[in-house]
C-alpha positions in Angstrom: 53.1 24.1 -43.2 53.3 21.8 -46.2 54.0 18.1 -45.6 53.4 14.8 -47.3 49.9 14.7 -45.8 48.7 18.0 -47.5 51.1 18.5 -50.4 49.4 19.2 -53.7 50.8 19.6 -57.1 48.6 19.4 -60.2 49.5 19.7 -63.9 48.1 19.0 -67.3 50.4 17.0 -69.5 49.7 16.5 -73.2 51.2 16.2 -76.6 49.1 18.9 -78.3 50.7 22.3 -78.6 48.6 25.4 -77.8 49.6 29.0 -78.5 50.9 31.1 -75.6 48.1 33.1 -73.9 47.9 35.2 -70.8 46.3 33.6 -67.8 43.4 35.4 -66.0 43.7 36.1 -62.3 40.6 35.1 -60.2 41.3 38.2 -58.1 43.2 36.5 -55.2 46.6 36.6 -56.9 46.8 32.8 -56.2 44.5 31.1 -58.7 45.2 31.7 -62.4 43.2 30.1 -65.2 43.5 29.7 -69.0 40.7 30.4 -71.4 42.0 27.5 -73.6 40.3 24.1 -73.2 42.4 21.6 -71.3 43.7 18.7 -73.3 42.3 15.7 -71.5 39.2 17.0 -69.7 39.3 13.6 -67.8 38.8 13.3 -64.1 40.2 10.6 -61.9 43.8 10.9 -63.3 45.2 13.5 -60.9 48.9 12.9 -60.0 49.8 11.7 -56.6 52.9 13.4 -55.3 54.6 11.9 -52.2 57.9 13.5 -51.2 60.3 11.3 -49.3 59.9 11.7 -45.5 58.6 10.4 -42.3 54.9 9.5 -42.0 54.6 8.1 -38.5 56.8 7.0 -35.6 60.6 7.4 -35.8 60.9 9.0 -32.3 64.5 9.4 -31.2 65.4 8.9 -27.6 68.6 8.3 -25.6 69.5 4.6 -25.7 67.7 2.6 -23.1 70.8 0.4 -22.7 72.8 3.4 -21.5 75.3 2.9 -24.3 77.3 6.0 -25.0 76.9 7.6 -28.5 73.7 5.7 -29.2 70.0 6.4 -29.6 66.9 4.3 -29.9 64.6 5.0 -32.8 60.9 3.8 -32.6 59.2 1.8 -35.3 57.5 3.8 -38.0 56.7 4.3 -41.7 58.3 6.6 -44.3 57.7 7.5 -47.9 60.8 6.4 -49.9 60.6 6.8 -53.7 56.9 7.4 -53.5 56.1 4.1 -51.6 55.2 3.7 -48.0 58.0 1.7 -46.2 57.7 0.4 -42.6 60.9 0.2 -40.5 61.4 -1.7 -37.2 62.6 -0.1 -33.9 66.3 -0.1 -33.7 69.3 1.2 -31.8 71.6 3.4 -33.8 75.2 4.2 -32.9 76.3 7.8 -33.3 80.0 8.1 -34.3 81.4 11.4 -33.1 83.1 13.4 -35.8 86.9 13.2 -35.6 88.7 16.2 -34.3 90.2 18.3 -37.0 93.8 19.6 -36.5 94.1 23.3 -37.4 97.2 25.3 -38.2 97.9 28.4 -36.3 
């Protein structure tokens, strides 16, 4: 299952145009390669893709205080906008959804 730990997206970005050409299949129907030379041919400039989401912690449990409609959330870290952001433990109130009147 893909997650922020093992996600991988690679691309070659450049300003030079190349004519369209069919890609060759390596035989596994997964890896396709072009016979054209890549634009940059430079290593060490691979993109880092970090989707927003939980990295560590963030366990949710019933509130230790016994408060109705509340949960405790443990401290943790999450990727937000590509940056790792720590968050402290906290108690969160859960507001029940209001009842909706229906016509019969």
